[in-house]
Residue frames as a rotation matrix with the C-alpha (Angstrom) as fourth column:
UNK 1
-0.320 0.496 -0.807 69.37
0.215 -0.791 -0.572 42.17
-0.923 -0.357 0.147 110.32
UNK 2
-0.261 0.354 0.898 67.01
0.959 0.198 0.201 42.92
-0.107 0.914 -0.391 107.51
UNK 3
-0.498 0.148 -0.855 66.52
-0.046 -0.988 -0.144 46.33
-0.866 -0.032 0.499 105.84
UNK 4
0.535 0.767 0.355 63.93
0.377 0.159 -0.913 46.97
-0.756 0.622 -0.204 103.18
UNK 5
0.021 -0.529 0.849 65.11
0.993 0.110 0.043 47.62
-0.116 0.842 0.527 99.61
UNK 6
0.609 0.242 0.755 64.04
0.447 -0.892 -0.074 51.26
0.656 0.382 -0.651 99.54
UNK 7
0.960 -0.279 0.012 66.00
-0.153 -0.489 0.859 51.96
-0.234 -0.827 -0.512 102.75
UNK 8
0.273 -0.901 0.336 69.16
0.617 0.432 0.658 50.30
-0.738 0.027 0.674 101.46
UNK 9
0.113 -0.179 0.977 68.99
0.940 -0.299 -0.164 52.35
0.321 0.937 0.135 98.26
UNK 10
0.866 0.253 0.431 68.48
0.128 -0.946 0.297 55.52
0.483 -0.202 -0.852 100.29
UNK 11
0.758 -0.650 -0.064 71.49
0.045 -0.045 0.998 54.81
-0.651 -0.759 -0.005 102.49
UNK 12
0.042 -0.756 0.653 73.63
0.884 0.332 0.328 54.06
-0.465 0.564 0.682 99.43
UNK 13
0.346 0.158 0.925 72.51
0.706 -0.693 -0.146 57.29
0.618 0.703 -0.351 97.75
UNK 14
0.992 0.029 0.119 73.16
-0.061 -0.725 0.686 59.21
0.106 -0.688 -0.718 100.93
UNK 15
0.480 -0.873 0.081 76.66
0.398 0.299 0.867 57.72
-0.782 -0.384 0.491 101.16
UNK 16
-0.039 -0.466 0.884 77.46
0.999 -0.044 0.020 58.71
0.029 0.884 0.467 97.56
UNK 17
0.634 0.338 0.696 76.11
0.371 -0.922 0.110 62.23
0.679 0.189 -0.710 98.11
UNK 18
0.948 -0.308 -0.086 78.16
-0.027 -0.345 0.938 62.58
-0.318 -0.887 -0.336 101.28
UNK 19
0.159 -0.930 0.332 81.33
0.735 0.336 0.589 61.44
-0.659 0.151 0.737 99.44
UNK 20
0.082 -0.068 0.994 80.70
0.885 -0.454 -0.104 63.93
0.458 0.888 0.023 96.61
UNK 21
0.878 0.278 0.390 80.08
0.078 -0.887 0.455 66.77
0.472 -0.369 -0.800 99.07
UNK 22
0.729 -0.675 -0.119 83.25
0.231 0.078 0.970 65.81
-0.645 -0.734 0.212 101.00
UNK 23
-0.059 -0.766 0.640 85.31
0.951 0.153 0.270 65.88
-0.305 0.624 0.719 97.79
UNK 24
0.325 0.243 0.914 83.83
0.622 -0.783 -0.013 69.22
0.712 0.573 -0.406 96.77
UNK 25
1.000 0.017 -0.011 84.61
0.019 -0.596 0.802 70.62
0.007 -0.802 -0.597 100.21
UNK 26
0.343 -0.938 0.051 88.23
0.537 0.240 0.809 69.46
-0.771 -0.250 0.586 99.94
UNK 27
-0.103 -0.326 0.940 88.47
0.980 -0.197 0.040 70.96
0.172 0.925 0.340 96.44
UNK 28
0.706 0.420 0.570 87.03
0.319 -0.908 0.273 74.24
0.632 -0.011 -0.775 97.69
UNK 29
0.871 -0.435 -0.230 89.56
0.154 -0.202 0.967 74.26
-0.467 -0.878 -0.109 100.54
UNK 30
-0.041 -0.916 0.398 92.44
0.833 0.188 0.520 73.79
-0.551 0.353 0.756 98.11
UNK 31
0.112 0.164 0.980 91.06
0.822 -0.570 0.002 76.54
0.559 0.805 -0.199 95.90
UNK 32
0.944 0.285 0.169 90.74
0.134 -0.795 0.591 78.94
0.303 -0.535 -0.789 98.84
UNK 33
0.595 -0.790 -0.147 94.29
0.247 0.005 0.969 78.20
-0.765 -0.612 0.198 99.99
UNK 34
-0.193 -0.750 0.632 95.80
0.838 0.208 0.504 78.29
-0.510 0.627 0.589 96.50
UNK 35
0.630 0.541 0.557 93.97
0.766 -0.552 -0.330 81.32
0.129 0.635 -0.762 95.13
UNK 36
0.927 -0.287 -0.242 96.21
-0.207 -0.928 0.310 84.00
-0.314 -0.237 -0.920 96.71
UNK 37
0.140 -0.951 0.276 99.37
0.054 0.286 0.957 82.07
-0.989 -0.119 0.091 95.84
UNK 38
0.197 -0.038 0.980 98.73
0.903 0.396 -0.166 81.81
-0.382 0.917 0.112 92.10
UNK 39
0.890 0.125 0.438 98.62
0.339 -0.823 -0.455 85.54
0.304 0.553 -0.775 91.26
UNK 40
0.739 -0.673 0.016 101.62
-0.470 -0.498 0.728 86.24
-0.482 -0.546 -0.685 93.48
UNK 41
0.074 -0.720 0.690 103.61
0.315 0.673 0.669 83.49
-0.946 0.168 0.277 91.79
UNK 42
0.422 0.133 0.897 102.63
0.905 0.000 -0.426 84.65
-0.057 0.991 -0.121 88.32
UNK 43
0.988 -0.044 0.149 103.51
-0.035 -0.998 -0.061 88.26
0.151 0.055 -0.987 89.18
UNK 44
0.497 -0.856 0.141 106.89
-0.357 -0.053 0.933 87.25
-0.791 -0.514 -0.332 90.62
UNK 45
0.036 -0.471 0.881 107.76
0.672 0.664 0.327 85.14
-0.740 0.580 0.341 87.60
UNK 46
0.675 0.274 0.685 106.69
0.716 -0.468 -0.518 87.92
0.178 0.840 -0.512 85.21
UNK 47
0.934 -0.357 0.003 108.77
-0.340 -0.885 0.318 90.52
-0.111 -0.298 -0.948 87.07
UNK 48
0.270 -0.874 0.404 111.77
-0.066 0.402 0.913 88.19
-0.961 -0.273 0.051 87.15
UNK 49
0.122 -0.195 0.973 111.61
0.899 0.436 -0.025 87.51
-0.420 0.878 0.229 83.40
UNK 50
0.908 0.195 0.370 111.19
0.341 -0.857 -0.385 91.21
0.242 0.476 -0.845 82.65
UNK 51
0.727 -0.686 -0.021 114.32
-0.468 -0.519 0.715 91.97
-0.502 -0.510 -0.698 84.68
UNK 52
0.059 -0.718 0.694 116.28
0.337 0.669 0.663 89.23
-0.940 0.195 0.281 82.92
UNK 53
0.398 0.149 0.905 115.24
0.916 -0.008 -0.401 90.46
-0.053 0.989 -0.140 79.45
UNK 54
0.989 -0.034 0.146 116.05
-0.025 -0.998 -0.065 94.09
0.147 0.061 -0.987 80.30
UNK 55
0.480 -0.868 0.128 119.47
-0.305 -0.029 0.952 93.07
-0.823 -0.496 -0.278 81.65
UNK 56
0.003 -0.454 0.891 120.27
0.718 0.621 0.314 91.15
-0.696 0.639 0.327 78.48
UNK 57
0.660 0.298 0.690 119.11
0.721 -0.511 -0.469 94.06
0.212 0.807 -0.552 76.31
UNK 58
0.931 -0.362 -0.055 121.26
-0.313 -0.864 0.394 96.52
-0.190 -0.350 -0.917 78.29
UNK 59
0.195 -0.901 0.388 124.28
0.027 0.401 0.916 94.24
-0.980 -0.168 0.102 77.98
UNK 60
0.113 -0.109 0.988 123.81
0.931 0.358 -0.067 93.87
-0.346 0.927 0.142 74.24
UNK 61
0.834 0.241 0.497 123.23
0.440 -0.834 -0.334 97.59
0.334 0.497 -0.801 73.63
UNK 62
0.819 -0.574 -0.012 126.18
-0.413 -0.604 0.681 98.54
-0.398 -0.553 -0.732 75.86
UNK 63
0.192 -0.777 0.599 128.49
0.289 0.628 0.722 95.95
-0.938 0.034 0.345 74.36
UNK 64
-0.088 -0.171 0.981 127.95
0.982 0.149 0.114 97.02
-0.166 0.974 0.155 70.75
UNK 65
0.859 0.410 -0.306 127.64
0.387 -0.912 -0.134 100.74
-0.334 -0.004 -0.943 71.39
UNK 66
-0.012 -0.900 0.435 130.12
1.000 -0.009 0.009 102.65
-0.004 0.435 0.900 69.17
UNK 67
0.559 0.228 0.798 129.00
0.346 -0.938 0.026 106.24
0.754 0.262 -0.603 69.65
UNK 68
-0.515 -0.778 -0.359 131.29
0.738 -0.189 -0.648 108.54
0.436 -0.599 0.672 71.59
UNK 69
0.236 0.579 -0.780 130.22
0.895 -0.443 -0.058 111.01
-0.380 -0.684 -0.623 74.19
UNK 70
0.443 -0.016 0.896 129.90
0.568 -0.769 -0.294 114.64
0.694 0.639 -0.332 73.15
UNK 71
0.986 -0.126 0.106 131.33
-0.160 -0.596 0.787 115.75
-0.036 -0.793 -0.608 76.50
UNK 72
0.331 -0.939 -0.090 135.06
0.315 0.200 -0.928 116.47
0.890 0.278 0.362 76.48
UNK 73
0.904 -0.112 -0.412 137.07
0.403 -0.100 0.910 116.54
-0.143 -0.989 -0.045 79.68
UNK 74
0.299 -0.833 0.466 139.91
0.292 -0.385 -0.876 119.04
0.909 0.398 0.128 79.82
UNK 75
-0.227 -0.472 -0.852 142.18
0.967 -0.006 -0.254 120.27
0.115 -0.881 0.458 82.58
UNK 76
0.839 0.505 -0.202 141.15
0.537 -0.827 0.165 123.49
-0.084 -0.247 -0.965 84.26
UNK 77
0.456 -0.720 0.524 143.59
0.272 -0.447 -0.852 126.24
0.848 0.531 -0.008 83.35
UNK 78
0.290 -0.328 0.899 144.18
-0.767 -0.641 0.013 127.13
0.572 -0.693 -0.438 87.00
UNK 79
0.998 0.054 -0.030 144.98
-0.027 0.817 0.575 123.61
0.055 -0.574 0.817 88.19
UNK 80
0.244 -0.960 0.138 148.43
-0.961 -0.259 -0.096 123.12
0.128 -0.109 -0.986 89.63
UNK 81
0.897 0.144 -0.419 149.31
-0.177 0.984 -0.039 119.55
0.406 0.109 0.907 88.78
UNK 82
-0.039 -0.982 -0.186 152.99
0.025 0.185 -0.982 119.92
0.999 -0.043 0.017 89.79
UNK 83
-0.445 -0.075 0.893 152.01
-0.824 -0.356 -0.441 120.94
0.351 -0.931 0.096 93.32
UNK 84
0.626 0.740 0.246 149.65
-0.780 0.596 0.192 117.96
-0.005 -0.312 0.950 93.58
UNK 85
0.636 -0.466 -0.615 152.44
0.042 0.817 -0.576 115.63
0.770 0.340 0.539 92.51
UNK 86
-0.448 -0.840 0.307 154.78
-0.268 -0.201 -0.942 117.03
0.853 -0.505 -0.135 95.19
UNK 87
-0.114 0.490 0.864 152.09
-0.993 -0.085 -0.083 116.63
0.032 -0.868 0.496 97.86
UNK 88
0.859 0.456 -0.232 151.45
-0.468 0.884 0.003 113.06
0.206 0.106 0.973 96.75
UNK 89
0.337 -0.821 -0.462 155.19
0.197 0.541 -0.818 112.29
0.921 0.185 0.344 96.87
UNK 90
0.671 -0.011 -0.742 155.53
0.739 0.102 0.666 113.85
0.069 -0.995 0.076 100.33
UNK 91
-0.465 -0.875 -0.133 157.78
0.877 -0.476 0.064 116.77
-0.120 -0.087 0.989 99.45
UNK 92
0.627 0.761 0.165 155.83
0.763 -0.643 0.064 119.90
0.155 0.086 -0.984 100.32
UNK 93
0.285 -0.565 -0.774 158.91
0.535 -0.576 0.617 121.89
-0.795 -0.591 0.138 101.44
UNK 94
-0.645 -0.649 0.404 159.96
0.672 -0.230 0.703 122.79
-0.364 0.725 0.585 97.90
UNK 95
0.096 0.777 0.622 156.77
0.927 -0.298 0.228 124.71
0.362 0.555 -0.749 97.24
UNK 96
0.793 0.248 -0.556 157.73
0.507 -0.775 0.377 127.66
-0.338 -0.581 -0.741 99.51
């Protein structure tokens, strides 16, 4: 079967154009599928690294902290510690 030279060149050009358009379509499909995943992945990684850095900073600042609290805890003057000890030991009869 014989085809003229101009027709053969046209078919070859059409085949190349169709392959390029097919590849561009596949690339566009990957871009459309991957576009929402990339920002979510970047955001998740950024949040994870921020949490790791903050945790390390809190550990370091808490580990080397030497200041004491200004709040002092004292016993209330009306507390009856002896009665609490008897209740804890199970001997409530002696209180009456």
